[in-house]
C-alpha positions, 0 to 999 in steps of 0.5 A, a space after each residue: 936795410 935788410 942786411 942781416 935780416 932772416 933769409 938775407 945776407 949779413 955783414 960777414 957774408 958781404 965781406 966774404 963776397 967782397 974778399 973773393 972779388 965780387 963788386 958790391 953794389 947798392 940796391 937801396 935801403 928799403 927796396 922801394 921804387 926811387 922815382 917818386 920819393 921825396 928828396 929825404 927818402 931818395 937821399 936814404 936810398 942812395 947815400 945812407 944805404 951806400 954808406 952802410 955797405 962801405 962801412 961793411 966792405 971797407 971801401 967805396 961803393 960806386 955801383 947801384 941797381 934801381 929797384 924794380 928797374 924804375 928810374 927817371 932823369 931825377 934818379 939818374 941825376 941824383 945817382 951821378 951827383 952822388 958819385 955812382 959810377 955805374 947803374 944797373 937797370 932791368 931794361 932789356 937788351 945789352 949795354 951798348 958798351 961795357 964802360 956805359 954808366 947806365 947798364 941794361 939787365 942785371 945779373 952780370 958777373 961779379 956784381 952783387 947788389 945788396 
């Protein structure tokens, strides 16, 4: 939702990152906690935001980072049902395995959440 807004990345910036090997992930449309959203608003955060990024990078977006690190079983189920393969949180500690679907901590190499 902030793509191209002042002080945020624009479409060319995101394409350039992707072209240089960065994994582009979604951080939602309006940077709001996904935990208490109704179905319509959660769909906008998980589906519409990802669709917009996929249009920009010309390929699939399969990573997401939960705004404020906030999630619950419903959010994780929705992310899974919409095809997200990795979900990043701000939970403390390292992921148990590099292939974990739920990854504690953000700021990992080569991933940019927009």
